[in-house]
N, C-alpha and C positions, 0 to 999 in steps of 0.2 A: 476494457480493451474492445469489447464488442461494440460499445457506443462509438468509440473512436473509429473503428473499422466502418461502421455504417455511415458516419459523418464523412469519412474519406471517400466512400463510394458515391455518396450524394454529390460531393464536390467534383468527382470525376465525371459523373453524368452531366452536371451543369457545364463542365469544361467541354465535353463532347458536343453538347447542343450549341455552345458558343462557337466552337470550331466549325461546325457545320454551317452556322449562320454566316461566319466570315468567309468561308470557302464559297458559299452560294453567291455572295456579292462580289467576291474577288474574281470569280470565274463565271461571268454571266452566260457564257456560251454553253455551260453544262446545265441543261434544263431538266426539271422534273417533267415527265411526259404524262399528263393526266388523261384519262380516258373519259369520253363523253358518250352517253347513250341517248339516242332519240327513239321514241316509241309512239305508236298509235295502234288502235284496234277498232274493228267493227264486229258485226255479228258472226263473221265467218273466219277471220284471221287477224292475228296481230303481226304488225310489221316493225322490225327493229333495225336500227343502223348504229354501228359502233365506229367511233373515230378516236384518233389520238391527236391531241392538240400540242403543237410545238410552239416555239417562241414567235415565229412569224408565219406559220403555215398550219394546215390540218391535213391529216391523212385518214381516209376512210378505210377501215380495216375489214368490215364485214357488213353485208346486207342479208338479212334472213327473215323468214316468215314462220309463224306458228299457227297451225290449224286450230280453230276454235269451234269445231262441230264434232258431234259424236261419230262413232265408227260407221254409222249408216250414211254419213255424208250430208244429212239434212237436219238432224236435231241439234238445236243450239244448246250450248253449255250454260250452266248457272254462273252467276258472278263469282262465286267461290271457286268453281272449277276453272274459270278463265284466269283468275289470279294465281292458282296453283300451276297451271301450264306455263304461264309467263315466268313464275318463280323457278320452275324446274329448268327452263332454258337459261335463265340468268345464273343459276347455281352451276350448271354444267360449264359455262364459260367463265366462272369466277368473277362475275361483275357486280356482286353485292357491294353496296355503298357507293356505286358509281354515280357521278353527277348525271342527272336524268332530265331530259326535255320531253314533254308530252304534247302531242298535237291533237286538237279536238276538232270535230267536224262542224261545218256550218249549221247542220241540223240540231246541234246540241246547245246552241246559243240563241239569244235574241239580238237582232241587228237592225239598225235604223239610222238614216241620216238625220242630224239635228241642226236646226238653225239657231245660232247664238248671237248675242249683241257684240259690238266691238268691245274688246277687253285685252289687257296685257296677257302674255303667254302664261304667266304663273297663276292666273285666275281661271283659265279655261277648264282645268279639271273639275273645279267646283261648279262652274256653270253647266258643264256637260252633264254632271250627275243630277243637278237640279232640273234641267230640262228633260232628262231621260225619265225621271220620276213622274213627269206629266205625260210624256208621249208613249212610253213603253207600256205594254199590256199588263205585265205581272212583275215589275221590278220592285224589289224591296231594298231597304236601307243597307242590308248586309250582303247584297249581291255585288261581287266584283265587277267593275266596269272599266273598260279601257276604250280608247278612241284613236282614229287616224285623222289628223287635221287635213281638210280638203282645200279650204280657201279662207280668205279674210285676214285681218291683221288687227293691230291695236286701235286703228282708226276706221276700220271697215267691218261690216257684219261678217261673222264667221260661219263656216259650215264644217261639221265633223261627222265622220262615220263611226257611230258608237256601237259597241258590242258588250253585252252583259251575259253572265252565266249564273245559274242558280247555285247557291252554296251547297246544296245536296249533290249536284253534279261534281263539284270539286271534291267533296268528301268521297264520292264513289271512285273517282280517279285515284286519289291517295290510298284508298282502301285496296284497290286492285294492285297497286305497286307495293303495298306494305309487306306481303309475304316474301317478296323478292329482296326486301331491304334496300330498295332504290331510294336515292336522295333526290326527290323531285324538286327542281329549282324553278322551272318555268312551265306554264301551261299556255300554249300558244295556239292561235286560230290557224287551222291547217291550210286554208287557201292562201293566207298571207305568207306562210312559210314557203309554199311552192312558188308564189309570185316573187319572193326574194331570189330564188334561183333564176327565174326568167330575167330579172333586172340585170343580171350579170352578162346577158347576151345583148351585144350592141345591135341596134336596128334604126331604120329611118322612120318607122311608123310611130306616130305619137300616141295613138289609142290602140291597145292590143287586147285581144281576148285569149286567155289561156284556158285550154281544155286539158284537164288532167284526169285520165280514166283510171279508176281504182279497181275495186273488186266488183261490187254490185252498185256502184254509184260513180258519178263524175263531178268534179269541181269545175265550175265555169267562173273565171275571175277576170275582171276587166281592170286594166291599168291605164292611167293617163300619165304618160311619162314614166316615172318610177313609183307613182302613188296608186295604191289599190283604192278604187272608187265604187266597185260593185262586185258582189259575189253571191252565187247561189249553188246549191248542190242538187243534182238530178238523180233520182233513184232509177236503177236499171234492174229489171226483173231477172231473177236468177235463172240460168238455163237458156238464155237467148242465143240464137245462132249469131255468127259473125255479121251476116247481112242485117239481121234484125237489130243488133246493137248499133251498127253504123247508121241505120235509118233513124233509130231513136235519138242518137247523139246529134245528127244533123238537125232534127226537129228542136231539140233542146238548145242548140246553138242559135237557131232563128229566134226562139222565144227570148233568149238572153239579149240578143242584139236589139230587139224591139224595146225591152225594158230599159236598157241602157240609154237608148235614144231619148226616151221620155225623161229619164233622170238627168241627162246631160244637156237638156234644152236643145235637142236636135243634132248634137254632135254624134258621129257614127264611128263604129269600130273600123279600123283601117287594115288590120292584119289578124289572122287566126294562127295561134301557136299551139300545136298538139304536142303534149309532153310524152316522151317515150321513144321506143325504137321497135323495129320489126315491121313485117309486111302488113299486118292488120291496121296498125296506126297510120302507116303511109296511105293505105287505101281510104282510111277515114279522112285524112287531110285532103286527099283528092276529091272525095265526095262532098266535103264541106265547100271547097273552092268552087266546085261545079254548081252547087245549089245556091250558095249565097253570093257568088260572084265577087269574092274577095281573095287576095293572095293568102294561101295557107302553107305553113311550114311545119316540119317535124323537127324537134330538137331533142337531142339525147342528153338527159340530165347528168350523165357521167362525164361529158366532155369538159375538159379543163379542170377536172378535179383529180387530186393526187390519190391514187388507189393503191392498196396493198397488192403485191404481185399476184397472190392467189385470186383476189377479187377481179383484177384486170383480166386474168386469163379466163375466168369463168363467172361473168356477171349473172345475176338472176334474170329469169324471163320477166317480161312486162316491167322493165326497170322504172317506168314512169310511176309505178305505185310508190316508189321510195322518194320521189321528187320532194314532197314536203319535208321529209326527214333530212334530206341532204341540205335543203335550204336552212333548216333549223341549225344543223351542225356548223355550217359555214358562218352564219350570223353569230353564233355563240363563240366560236373560235376566234373570230375577228373582233369581238367585243362590241358588235352592233346591237342596238336596242331592238327587240322584237316589236313588230308593228302593233300587234294585239297580244298582250301578255296578262293573263288573269291573276297570276301570282305576284306580278310586279307591275301593276298598272301605273299610268301617269298620275302624279299627285302634285298638289301645290307644294312648292319647296318649303321646308321647315324654316321658321324664323330663326335668325341668329341667336345663339344662347349667350345672355349676359354673364351667366355663371362661367361658361367656358372662357370668356375673355378675362374674367378676374382670376381664374385658375392659371391662365397663361401668364398674367402679370405676376401672380404669386410664384409661379415656377421660375420666372426670370429673377425675382428677388432671391428665392432660395438658391438658385445657381450662383448668384453673386456672393451670397453669404458663404456657401460651401467653398467657393474659390478663395475667399478670405481665410476661412478656416484652414484649408489645405496649405495656403501660403505661410500662415503662422506656424503650422505644424512642421513644414519643411524647413522653415527658417530656424526653429528651435532645434530640430534634429541636426541641422548642419553645424550647430554650435556646441554639440556635445563635447567634442575634444577640447574646444576653446574653454568651456566651462570647467572641465577637469583641470586644465592648466591654471585657470584663474583660482580655483579652490586651493591648489598647491601653493601658488604664489601668496594667497591671502594667509594661509597657515604659516608660511615661512616669514611673513612680514608682520605678523601680529605683535611680536615682541621687539621689533626693530623700528627705528625711526627712519622709515623709507619714504622719500618724497613721492613715490608712485602709489603709496598706500591708499590715498583717498580716491584716486581715479580708478584703481582696481576694484575697490569696494563699490563705487558707484556703478561700474559696469556689471558687477555681479547682482546688485540690487535691480538694475534694469531688466536683466535676464529673468530674475526671479519674478518680477512684476508681470512680465509678458507671459510667463508660464502660468501664473496665478489667474490671469484673465482667461487664458485658454481653459484651465480647469473649471473656472466659474461658468464659462459658456457651456461646456459639456455637462456640468451638473444641472443646469437649468432644464435641459432635456424637453423643450417645448417643440412640438411639431408645428412649425409656423405655417406650413402649407395648409394644414387643417384649420388653423386660426384665421388665415386669410379667406379660405373658402367659407367659413362660418360667417365672417364679417360681411362678405359680398352678398350672402343670401339674406342678411337681416337689415342692412342699412337701406334707406330710400334709394330709388334709381337715379340715373345720371341727370334727369330733368330737374331734380331737386337738390342733389348734392354731388360734389366733385372732389375727389382726393387729389391734392397737389404734391404731397410729400409724405413718405413713410420712413420712420427710423426705428429699427429693431435692435434692442440691446438685451444681453443676458449676463448678469454679474452677480456679485454677492447680495445685492439688494433685490434680486429676482428678475425674471424676464419681463420686458415691457415693450410695447409698440406705441410710438408717438405718431399721431395722425394729424396732419395739417390739411385744410381744405377750404372750399367755398360752399355756401349753402343758400337756399332760396330765402329762408327766414330763420328766426330763432327757434320756432316750433319744430322745424326740420332737424335742427341740431339736437334739441332735446329728445326727439323721437329716435334719432340714431343712437345717442348715448344710452337711452333706456332699453333699446332693442339688444344692445350688446352686454348689458349688465345682468348677471345672474349669480348664483351661489358660487360659481367657479371662476367668475370674471369680474374684476373691479374696474370701473371707469372713473378717471379723475379728470374733470373738466378744467381747462385752462382759460375759459372765457371765450368771448367772440367780440368782433368789432365790425363797424360798417366797411364794406368793400364792394365797389361796383365795377371792378376792373374787367369782369367777364359778364356778358349779357345774360340775364336770367338769374343771376346770383347777387345777393345783397349783403351777405355777412361772410367774414372769414373766421375760422375757428381753429382751436387746437384742443385735443383731448388725448389722454394716455390710457391705453387698454393694458391691464395687467392680469394675465392668467394666474389664478390662485392655486398653485400646486405646492402644498405644504411639504410633501415628501421631498420634492426636488429642491425647494428652498433650504430645507434643513440639511440636505446632502451637500449643497453648495457651501453653506456656512461651516459645516463640519470639516469639509475638505480644505477650506481656506484658512480657518482659524483654529481648528482642533489640533490635538497632538499628532494625528495621522495626516493632517492636511498640509503640513509643511512641504514646500516644493522640494524636489530632489536636488535643486541647485542651492537651497538655502544653507548657510553655514550653521554649525552648532553654536547656539548662543550661550550655552552653559558648559563650556569645556571643563573637563576635570583637571 
C-alpha cells in the first residue's frame, strides 16, 4: 500500500509539472519575472542595481551603495570583509541565487588594439588570441580574452580592440560574490557597459567622448558611431574640492582627446557627454566646453528607463555612478551580447557534430517505428469485440458443415498472426536508438561510406538491422563490419558489387547487424511457441 501511494504521488508530481509546462506555453502573456542584479565595487564602496526583466521590457527596482571602509572613513576593508558586507546586503534583500552581472574597471585588465590579417569572422577569435600572445605584456594561455571588432572584413586587414584579464582576478571576483550565493553569469568591462547606455541617446555627432565620474575615478570612453574605440580610467585623489575635481577632469579630458586623435589617424572628438545629473556635473560640462571648445552635454542615465515608483520618487545622489550597471541591465534584459565579456568571450563556432546528425536520423527512424507499433496496437485493440464474436462463431461451427467456416478461421488466424508479430517485437526489447548511436560512432565517416537504406526487424528469429549503402572500396566495407562486430553483436556480410552511381564511391554493399541478446531471444521464443506463449486470440486446439 505504501509503495502504491508513493507511486501515485510521483505520478501526481509529474502531472503537476506537465500541467505547468502546458499552461506556460498556452498563456505566454503570464511571465515568470526573473530578477537581475548588477554589481561593481572599488576600494571605497560597492554599487548595486536590481532590475526585474519582463517579456519585452525591464524595470529597475533599486539602486543602492554599500560602504567598504572602516568606521574611521579611511581604512580599507580586507577582501573577506568586503565579501561579507556585500553578502549581508544581499541576504537582507533576499537576492541569493539571483542572476548576477559584474562590471570590472579598465585598470583591472590589459587593453590593446590589434592588427589582424583578412579572415572570415569565425577565424577572428583565434587570430586575436594568437596576436595578443605576441603583443600583450603578460598574457597567458589561460587568460580570458574578448575583443571589439573595429574595422576590416574577410578581404581587408582587420583591427580589433582586445581586452584580457588575469585568471586570478576572475577568481577574486567569484570569491567575493560566493558568500552572497550570487550566480555570476557575466563579467563585463565597465566603460563598455556605460557606453551601451549612451548608444541609446540619439545624436548628430559621429565621435563622442563619454565622461562618467564615479567615486575616486572617472571613465573616459570614446565611441565612433556605436562602437567603443578607446577607453581609459583617470584616478581622482580622495578629498578634492569640487573646483579641484573639475580642474582635474578637464585636464584628463584634454589628454584623452590627444590620445584618441593619434589612434584615429587625426580624427577628432566632436562632442563631450557627461554622465549624471546635478549642479556639479553641469558645471563640469560647462568648464569642459569652455576649455576644449567643443559642445558638451549632460545626460541623465535614468531618462527613458522604467523605474520602480519608490526609485523614481527618490533616486540616489550622483546617479551617474550607476550608469555602467544600468547599461549592463538593459543589454542583458534585451538579449544583447555584451561588448567585452570575460566569462562569455567570442569564440570560433563549434564544428557541426556528425554524431548529432546520426542521432537525429535515429530519432526519426525510432519515431516511425513507434508510430507503426502504436498503429498495430490500436488496430488490435479495436478488434477485441470482433475477435470475441469470431471465437463464438468458430466454437458454434466446429461441429457443423458451415460454408463460412473456412473464412472465419482464416480471419482468426490472421488476427493471431498479427498479435504474434507484436509480441515478438516487444520480446526483442532492443533499444535501437542506442544501436544507431553506436553504429554512427564506429563506422567510417561520410567521405568513405554512405548508408542508403536501413531496415529494422524484430521477430522470433531475433532483432536485426539490414544496412544497404555505398563505400569507397572493399577495405572500407571490411573496416565497418569489423568495427561493429563484438561479443554482443554479430555482423553477417551479404557481399558487395561495383557501383559508381555516386562520385567518390565504388562499391555497394549489404550487411546485417544482429544484437546478441540471449535473454530477449529466449523470451521471444517462449512467448511465441511455449505453453504460455499462445495468443489470447488463439483457439484451444485440444478441446475436451
